[in-house]
C-alpha positions in Angstrom: 71.5 75.0 87.2 73.1 73.4 90.4 72.3 70.0 91.6 72.6 68.6 95.2 73.9 64.8 95.5 71.1 63.3 95.4 70.5 65.1 91.8 67.7 67.0 92.6 67.6 70.5 91.3 68.3 73.3 94.1 68.5 76.2 92.1 67.5 76.1 88.5 69.1 79.5 87.3 72.0 80.2 84.9 75.0 80.9 87.0 77.0 84.0 85.8 79.2 81.8 83.8 76.9 80.1 82.1 75.4 83.2 81.0 79.0 84.6 80.5 80.0 82.2 78.4 76.4 81.7 76.0 76.5 85.5 75.3 80.4 85.2 74.0 79.3 82.3 71.5 76.2 84.0 70.5 78.2 87.2 69.9 80.4 85.3 68.0 78.3 84.3 65.1 79.4 85.9 61.7 76.6 87.5 59.4 73.7 85.3 58.1 74.5 82.6 60.8 72.2 80.6 63.3 72.3 79.4 66.0 70.4 76.1 67.8 70.3 76.7 71.4 70.4 72.9 73.2 69.1 72.6 76.9 67.7 71.1 79.3 64.8 73.3 80.2 64.7 77.1 80.9 63.1 76.9 84.5 63.3 81.1 84.6 63.0 82.1 81.0 66.6 83.1 80.9 66.9 82.5 77.5 64.4 84.9 76.5 66.6 87.8 76.2 69.2 85.9 74.0 66.1 85.1 71.9 65.2 88.5 71.5 69.4 89.8 70.7 70.2 87.0 68.4 69.4 85.1 65.3 68.5 82.0 67.1 67.3 79.2 64.7 65.9 77.0 67.4 65.6 75.9 71.1 65.6 72.7 71.9 65.1 71.4 75.6 63.0 68.7 77.2 61.8 67.5 80.8 58.4 68.6 80.3 55.5 69.0 77.9 55.0 72.4 78.5 56.8 75.3 76.7 59.5 77.2 78.4 59.3 79.8 75.8 57.6 83.0 76.2 54.4 82.7 73.9 56.5 85.1 70.9 59.0 82.4 70.9 56.6 79.7 69.4 58.4 79.3 66.7 61.8 78.6 68.0 60.3 76.0 70.3 61.8 72.6 69.5 60.3 71.3 73.2 60.7 67.4 72.8 57.5 65.5 74.6 56.4 62.5 74.3 56.0 60.5 72.2 57.9 62.8 70.5 61.0 62.5 72.6 64.0 62.8 70.4 65.0 65.2 67.3 66.9 64.2 64.3 69.0 67.5 63.4 70.5 67.3 59.6 73.1 69.7 57.8 71.9 70.1 53.9 73.3 71.9 51.6 70.0 74.5 52.0 70.8 74.7 55.7 69.5 72.9 59.2 66.0 70.1 58.8 64.6 69.4 61.8 62.7 66.1 61.7 61.2 64.4 64.7 61.2 60.9 66.1 59.3 58.9 68.6 61.2 56.1 70.8 58.0 54.7 71.7 
């Protein structure tokens, strides 16, 4: 994603270096590990490929009150929409526990 000097989005797509970094990080997961992806918003739905290929636990993002994930990934959708505009992640002996909170 690229912004201009006024902080306006001029290119909503991930650039090749971002794809390479994400692919490398996900490929390094050990057997039995899953990942949580944090992003601003997947404007171009570029994460779908990774969600199909790698063990993703949840995708957390903000910006919109509309999902940025394909419907087939509804269980991974961690969109932060008002009034639940923050996400609490707790690492427990059983795994990752997600809780929602409101700042309103």
